C-alpha positions as CSV (number, residue, x, y, z in Angstrom):
1,M,125.3,28.9,100.7
2,Y,125.4,25.2,100.2
3,A,129.0,25.6,98.8
4,A,129.9,27.7,101.8
5,A,128.4,25.1,104.2
6,A,130.5,22.4,102.7
7,A,133.6,24.5,103.1
8,V,132.8,24.8,106.8
9,L,132.3,21.0,107.1
10,L,135.6,20.5,105.4
11,V,137.4,22.7,107.9
12,V,135.6,21.1,110.9
13,A,136.6,17.6,109.7
14,A,140.1,18.7,109.3
15,A,140.1,20.1,112.7
16,L,138.5,17.1,114.3
17,V,140.8,14.5,112.4
18,G,143.8,16.6,113.2
19,I,143.1,16.8,116.9
20,A,142.7,12.9,117.0
21,I,146.0,12.4,115.1
22,K,147.8,14.8,117.5
23,R,146.4,12.8,120.5
24,A,147.5,9.6,119.1
25,E,150.8,10.6,117.8
26,D,151.7,14.2,116.9
27,V,153.1,13.7,113.4
28,L,151.3,16.9,112.2
29,H,153.7,19.4,113.6
30,V,151.1,22.2,113.8
31,G,149.5,23.7,116.9
32,W,146.0,24.1,115.9
33,P,145.2,21.8,113.0
34,P,145.0,22.3,110.2
35,L,146.7,25.7,110.7
36,Y,150.2,26.4,111.8
37,A,149.0,28.3,114.7
38,N,148.1,28.3,118.4
39,W,144.9,29.1,120.3
40,V,146.0,32.5,122.0
41,P,142.9,34.8,122.1
42,H,144.3,38.4,122.1
43,T,143.8,41.9,121.2
44,G,146.4,44.6,120.1
45,P,147.1,48.1,118.9
46,G,145.9,47.0,115.5
47,T,142.4,46.0,116.6
48,P,140.7,49.2,116.2
49,A,142.2,50.1,112.9
50,A,141.4,46.6,111.6
51,L,137.8,47.0,112.6
52,A,137.7,50.5,111.1
53,V,139.2,49.2,107.7
54,A,136.6,46.2,107.6
55,V,133.6,48.6,108.3
56,G,134.9,51.2,105.7
57,V,135.5,48.5,102.9
58,V,132.1,46.8,103.6
59,A,130.1,50.0,103.7
60,Y,131.8,52.0,100.9
61,G,134.0,49.4,98.8
62,P,131.7,48.3,96.3
63,P,130.2,51.7,95.2
64,L,133.7,53.2,95.3
65,A,135.0,50.4,93.2
66,A,132.3,51.1,90.6
67,R,132.8,54.7,90.2
68,L,136.3,55.6,90.7
69,P,138.5,56.2,87.8
70,W,140.7,53.1,86.9
71,R,144.1,54.3,87.9
72,P,142.9,55.9,91.2
73,L,141.0,52.7,91.9
74,L,144.3,50.8,91.5
75,W,146.1,53.1,94.0
76,T,143.3,53.0,96.4
77,S,143.1,49.2,96.3
78,W,146.8,49.0,97.1
79,A,146.6,51.6,99.9
80,T,143.7,49.9,101.5
81,A,145.1,46.5,101.2
82,M,148.2,47.9,102.9
83,A,146.0,49.4,105.7
84,W,144.2,46.0,106.1
85,T,147.2,44.1,106.2
86,W,149.2,46.4,108.6
87,S,146.2,46.6,111.0
88,L,145.9,42.8,111.2
89,A,149.7,42.4,111.7
90,L,149.6,44.9,114.5
91,V,146.8,43.0,116.5
92,D,149.9,40.9,117.4
93,G,151.7,44.0,118.4
94,W,154.8,45.7,116.7
95,H,157.4,43.3,117.8
96,R,155.6,40.0,117.7
97,G,153.5,40.8,114.8
98,I,156.1,42.6,112.5
99,A,159.7,43.2,113.6
100,R,160.5,39.8,114.9
101,R,158.5,37.6,112.3
102,L,161.3,37.2,109.9
103,T,164.1,36.9,112.6
104,T,163.2,33.5,114.1
105,K,165.6,30.4,113.8
106,Y,163.7,29.2,110.7
107,E,163.9,32.4,108.7
108,Y,165.9,34.3,106.2
109,L,167.5,37.1,108.3
110,Q,169.4,34.5,110.4
111,V,171.9,34.1,107.6
112,I,172.6,37.7,106.5
113,D,176.0,37.8,107.8
114,R,176.9,34.5,105.8
115,F,176.5,36.6,102.6
116,G,179.4,38.9,102.9
117,D,180.8,37.4,99.6
118,I,177.7,37.0,97.7
119,P,179.3,35.2,94.5
120,G,181.2,32.9,97.0
121,T,178.0,32.1,98.9
122,L,176.1,31.3,95.8
123,R,178.7,29.0,94.6
124,T,178.5,26.9,97.8
125,F,174.8,27.4,98.5
126,T,173.9,23.8,97.7
127,D,176.6,22.5,100.1
128,H,174.4,23.7,103.1
129,I,171.0,22.5,102.1
130,L,171.0,18.9,103.7
131,L,170.5,18.7,107.4
132,G,173.8,16.6,107.6
133,S,175.9,19.3,105.8
134,P,178.3,21.6,107.8
135,D,176.4,24.8,108.8
136,H,173.2,23.7,107.2
137,W,170.9,26.5,106.2
138,P,167.7,27.1,108.2
139,P,164.6,25.7,106.9
140,H,163.3,28.7,104.9
141,V,166.7,29.5,103.3
142,A,167.3,25.8,102.5
143,G,163.8,25.6,101.2
144,H,164.0,28.4,98.6
145,P,166.4,29.5,95.9
146,P,168.9,32.1,96.9
147,A,166.9,35.1,95.5
148,A,164.7,35.0,98.5
149,T,167.4,35.3,101.0
150,L,169.4,37.7,98.8
151,T,166.3,40.2,99.0
152,F,167.1,40.7,102.6
153,V,170.8,40.8,102.2
154,L,170.4,43.5,99.8
155,L,168.0,45.5,102.0
156,D,170.5,45.1,104.7
157,R,173.3,46.5,102.3
158,I,171.4,49.7,101.7
159,G,170.8,50.3,105.4
160,L,167.3,48.8,105.7
161,S,168.5,46.1,108.2
162,G,166.6,44.0,110.7
163,G,163.3,42.3,111.1
164,A,161.4,45.6,111.1
165,W,162.4,46.7,107.5
166,A,162.1,43.3,106.2
167,G,158.6,43.2,107.6
168,V,157.7,46.7,106.0
169,W,159.1,45.4,102.7
170,C,157.0,42.2,102.6
171,I,153.9,44.2,103.5
172,T,154.5,47.0,101.2
173,V,155.4,44.9,98.2
174,G,152.9,42.1,99.1
175,A,150.0,44.4,98.9
176,T,150.6,45.4,95.3
177,A,149.5,41.9,94.4
178,C,145.9,43.1,94.6
179,A,146.5,45.7,92.1
180,A,148.2,43.1,89.8
181,V,145.3,40.7,89.9
182,L,142.8,43.7,89.0
183,V,145.1,44.6,86.0
184,T,145.0,41.1,84.7
185,V,141.4,40.7,85.3
186,R,140.6,44.0,83.4
187,A,142.8,42.9,80.5
188,L,141.4,39.6,80.1
189,A,137.8,39.5,81.3
190,G,136.7,43.3,81.3
191,E,136.7,46.2,83.6
192,A,133.4,45.6,85.1
193,L,134.3,42.3,86.6
194,A,137.7,43.7,87.8
195,R,135.7,46.5,89.6
196,R,133.4,44.0,91.3
197,A,136.3,42.0,92.4
198,A,138.3,44.9,93.9
199,P,136.8,45.0,97.4
200,F,137.3,41.3,97.8
201,L,141.0,41.4,96.8
202,V,141.4,44.3,99.3
203,L,139.6,42.8,102.3
204,A,140.9,39.1,101.7
205,P,141.5,37.0,104.8
206,A,144.9,36.1,103.1
207,A,146.1,39.4,104.5
208,V,146.5,37.5,107.9
209,W,149.6,35.8,106.4
210,M,150.6,38.5,104.0
211,G,151.8,40.4,107.1
212,T,154.4,39.4,107.8
213,S,155.5,36.5,105.5
214,A,158.0,36.6,102.6
215,D,155.4,34.5,100.8
216,G,153.4,37.8,100.5
217,Y,156.4,39.3,98.7
218,F,156.8,36.3,96.5
219,A,153.0,36.4,95.7
220,A,153.4,40.2,94.5
221,V,156.3,39.4,92.2
222,A,154.6,36.3,90.6
223,A,151.3,38.3,90.4
224,W,153.0,41.1,88.5
225,S,154.6,38.7,86.1
226,V,151.3,37.6,85.1
227,A,149.7,41.1,84.9
228,L,152.6,42.2,82.6
229,L,152.0,39.3,80.3
230,A,148.4,40.1,80.0
231,L,149.4,43.7,79.2
232,A,151.9,42.4,76.6
233,L,149.0,40.9,74.9
234,T,146.5,43.5,75.2
235,G,148.3,46.8,75.3
236,R,147.8,49.3,72.4
237,A,151.2,50.9,72.0
238,E,154.0,48.7,70.6
239,R,156.6,50.1,72.9
240,R,154.4,49.4,76.0
241,R,153.7,45.9,74.9
242,R,157.4,45.2,74.4
243,T,158.2,46.6,77.9
244,A,155.5,44.7,79.4
245,A,156.8,41.5,77.7
246,F,160.5,42.1,79.0
247,G,159.1,43.0,82.5
248,S,156.9,39.7,82.6
249,G,159.9,37.6,81.7
250,L,162.1,39.3,84.1
251,L,159.7,38.8,86.9
252,F,158.8,35.3,86.0
253,G,162.6,34.3,86.1
254,L,162.9,36.1,89.5
255,T,159.8,34.2,90.6
256,C,161.4,30.8,89.9
257,Y,164.5,32.0,91.9
258,L,162.4,33.0,94.9
259,S,160.4,29.7,95.3
260,Y,160.9,26.4,93.5
261,G,157.0,25.7,93.8
262,L,156.2,29.0,91.9
263,T,157.4,27.5,88.7
264,L,153.8,26.3,88.7
265,F,152.8,29.8,87.7
266,V,153.5,28.6,84.2
267,L,149.9,27.1,84.4
268,I,148.4,30.5,85.1
269,A,150.5,32.0,82.4
270,A,149.2,29.5,80.0
271,G,145.7,30.4,81.0
272,V,146.5,34.1,80.2
273,L,147.9,33.0,76.7
274,V,144.7,31.0,75.9
275,L,142.5,34.1,77.0
276,G,144.5,36.5,75.0
277,R,145.2,34.2,72.0
278,H,143.4,36.6,69.7
279,Q,146.3,39.1,70.4
280,L,149.1,36.6,70.2
281,R,150.5,38.5,67.3
282,H,151.5,41.2,69.7
283,L,153.3,38.7,71.9
284,T,154.9,37.2,68.9
285,R,156.5,40.6,68.1
286,G,157.6,41.0,71.5
287,L,158.8,37.3,72.0
288,F,162.5,38.5,72.0
289,F,161.9,40.9,74.7
290,L,160.0,38.2,76.8
291,L,162.6,35.6,76.3
292,T,165.4,38.2,77.0
293,G,163.7,39.1,80.3
294,L,163.2,35.5,81.2
295,A,166.9,34.7,80.8
296,V,168.1,37.5,82.9
297,V,167.8,36.1,86.4
298,P,168.7,32.5,85.6
299,L,171.7,33.6,83.7
300,L,173.0,35.8,86.5
301,F,172.7,33.1,89.1
302,T,174.0,30.4,86.9
303,L,177.1,32.6,86.0
304,A,177.5,33.1,89.8
305,G,177.7,29.4,90.2
306,F,174.3,28.3,91.7
307,D,172.7,25.4,90.1
308,W,168.8,25.5,90.3
309,W,168.2,22.0,89.4
310,E,170.9,20.5,91.8
311,A,169.5,22.7,94.7
312,Y,165.8,21.6,93.9
313,H,166.8,17.9,94.1
314,L,168.7,18.5,97.4
315,L,165.8,20.4,98.6
316,V,163.5,17.4,98.0
317,E,165.9,15.2,100.2
318,R,166.0,17.9,102.9
319,Y,162.1,18.1,102.9
320,Y,161.8,14.5,103.7
321,Q,164.7,14.8,106.4
322,G,162.4,17.3,108.3
323,A,158.6,17.4,108.9
324,G,157.9,16.6,105.4
325,G,159.1,13.0,106.2
326,F,156.6,12.3,109.0
327,R,153.6,14.6,108.3
328,P,151.0,12.2,106.7
329,Y,150.2,12.7,103.0
330,G,146.8,11.0,103.5
331,Y,145.8,13.8,105.9
332,W,147.3,16.8,104.3
333,V,146.2,16.2,100.8
334,W,142.8,17.2,101.9
335,A,143.5,19.2,105.0
336,N,145.5,21.6,102.9
337,L,142.3,22.6,101.1
338,A,140.9,23.3,104.4
339,C,143.8,25.7,104.9
340,T,142.9,27.4,101.8
341,V,139.4,27.9,102.9
342,F,140.7,30.1,105.7
343,V,143.0,32.0,103.2
344,V,140.4,32.9,100.6
345,G,137.2,32.9,102.8
346,L,133.7,31.6,102.2
347,A,132.9,34.3,99.7
348,T,135.4,32.8,97.4
349,V,134.2,29.3,97.9
350,A,130.8,30.7,96.9
351,G,132.3,32.4,93.9
352,L,134.2,29.1,92.8
353,R,130.8,27.4,92.9
354,R,129.4,30.0,90.5
355,T,132.4,29.6,88.3
356,G,131.8,25.9,88.1
357,A,128.2,26.7,87.2
358,T,129.4,28.9,84.4
359,V,131.5,26.3,83.0
360,V,128.6,23.7,83.1
361,R,126.3,26.3,81.4
362,Q,128.7,27.1,78.7
363,R,130.4,23.9,78.4
364,H,129.7,23.8,74.7
365,R,132.4,26.5,74.5
366,L,135.0,24.1,75.8
367,V,134.5,22.0,72.6
368,P,136.8,23.6,70.1
369,R,136.0,24.4,66.5
370,R,138.3,23.3,63.7
371,H,140.0,26.6,63.2
372,D,140.6,27.1,67.0
373,G,142.7,23.8,67.3
374,L,142.3,22.5,70.8
375,L,141.3,25.8,72.4
376,P,137.9,26.7,73.8
377,R,135.7,29.3,72.1
378,L,136.1,32.8,73.5
379,G,134.5,36.2,72.9
380,R,136.3,39.5,73.5
381,P,137.1,40.8,77.1
382,G,134.3,42.7,78.5
383,G,131.8,41.1,76.0
384,P,129.0,38.6,76.9
385,D,131.7,36.2,77.4
386,A,133.4,38.1,80.3
387,E,132.3,35.7,83.1
388,F,133.4,32.6,81.1
389,R,136.7,34.2,80.5
390,L,137.1,35.0,84.3
391,T,136.2,31.4,85.1
392,L,139.1,30.2,82.8
393,L,141.5,32.4,84.6
394,V,140.4,31.2,88.0
395,A,140.3,27.7,86.9
396,A,144.1,28.0,85.7
397,A,144.9,29.1,89.3
398,A,142.9,26.4,90.8
399,L,144.7,23.8,88.7
400,A,148.2,25.3,89.8
401,L,147.1,25.0,93.4
402,L,145.9,21.4,93.1
403,T,149.1,20.4,91.4
404,A,151.0,21.7,94.1
405,D,148.7,19.8,96.5
406,L,149.1,16.4,94.9
407,S,152.8,16.9,94.6
408,G,153.2,16.3,98.3
409,M,155.8,18.9,98.6
410,S,153.3,21.1,100.6
411,K,152.1,19.2,103.6
412,A,150.9,21.9,106.1
413,E,151.6,25.6,106.2
414,T,149.9,25.9,102.9
415,E,148.0,29.0,104.4
416,R,151.4,30.7,103.7
417,I,153.0,28.7,101.1
418,W,150.0,28.9,98.7
419,L,149.4,32.6,99.1
420,P,150.6,33.3,95.5
421,F,148.1,30.9,94.1
422,A,145.2,31.6,96.5
423,L,145.1,35.3,95.5
424,W,144.0,34.1,91.9
425,L,140.9,32.4,93.3
426,L,139.6,35.6,94.8
427,P,138.4,37.1,91.7
428,A,135.6,34.5,91.6
429,C,133.8,36.7,94.1
430,A,133.1,39.2,91.2
431,L,130.3,36.6,90.3
432,L,128.5,37.2,93.6
433,T,125.4,39.1,94.2
434,R,125.0,40.8,97.6
435,P,128.7,41.9,97.9
436,R,128.3,43.7,101.1
437,A,127.0,40.4,102.9
438,W,130.0,38.4,101.6
439,L,132.5,41.0,102.4
440,T,131.3,41.0,105.9
441,A,131.8,37.3,106.1
442,Q,135.4,37.7,104.7
443,A,136.2,40.6,107.2
444,A,134.7,38.5,110.1
445,L,136.8,35.4,109.2
446,A,140.1,37.5,109.1
447,L,139.3,39.2,112.3
448,L,138.4,36.0,114.1
449,L,141.6,34.4,113.0
450,N,143.9,37.1,114.0
451,H,142.4,37.7,117.4
452,L,141.8,34.2,118.5
453,L,145.1,32.5,116.9
454,L,148.6,33.5,117.1
455,T,149.8,32.2,113.6
456,G,153.4,31.4,112.8
457,W,153.4,34.3,110.4
């Protein structure tokens, strides 16, 4: 409760200081600091469904998660996460909440017609990143590698054109991130903790921005790259481990071409390797498949003429040409964390406090023994060290998020941009007692956010 109260104070401070800055000189470029949103109390067709999903998960989520067979639990979690995200998005109505979200002047669908010749467009992609360049890309297109835009181009090519189908894609795929995190937690920390985390992953306040935002889709791709890496380490059958290794590499390569910032997922992947180091011989055997998968997407884009490094350096320049050039680092470096509180909820903050306490209690395990090199001492997944293993996984995600924060390349809008990292903080809720009370707090926060604010996504 003290940790949750501290998080509330952080949010209040970010709001009050943000309002003061806006009154003096509006350099924040957000409507309702610290969130990119406006105060617009409203209800919509999704309101009854959102309330029903919230009540259902709070009432039945924990016992169902405890007794459902594992595979049905994954499918049920995905379906419920989709229902939660859909209902929250529809609070804003079909057009405003879904169909038009990805069609604004900032978004990917504005440039679909410029990809008639995909190889030709990729060769000249970097020529249109800077604001002074001819026919410069809209902010989100310029701010991401071309795989992000190409996703919607390919959807258009197969007949799923327009903002509605783009929204359906992002919500449907994005909701699978819940299952990916559960698979990873089970593989690395044990099934009991994964089951306890499931209701919190399903009912996350992050769903407010998962529908409809392309970053929800990015979050799922990145999450499955980590989940498959965990399966490549812990799987039983050799063929499945090799398939998982190839899939992990393939999706991580795609992740890097969806968002430059998601290269930081290498920190979470490193945490997975530390936790699965007793099974590293499995990954060593499948290293060829991992590296082969990892090379596919970068090779295809490079052969098509897109230079990732050149584009990234131009993006940094474009970032400071726009809002990034005047948004104050001194405010956003801590106000970004207040945005994260909205995304993960007070239950996750309380869970993070417990992960910190676990590290303090078991700090002797962080002191390596001689034969372990520089690595902490760990038991097997699902054993007495399960909570400590979960703590290390969450800590890797927190490190990635803090690195993104300190970089200064994420000033504001992090409630959307950091979705891929924030999802990996949610398993900390597995350490909480009284899950229904904390789930109620999570649901209440999401419902209030979606009904009182009109978010940018």
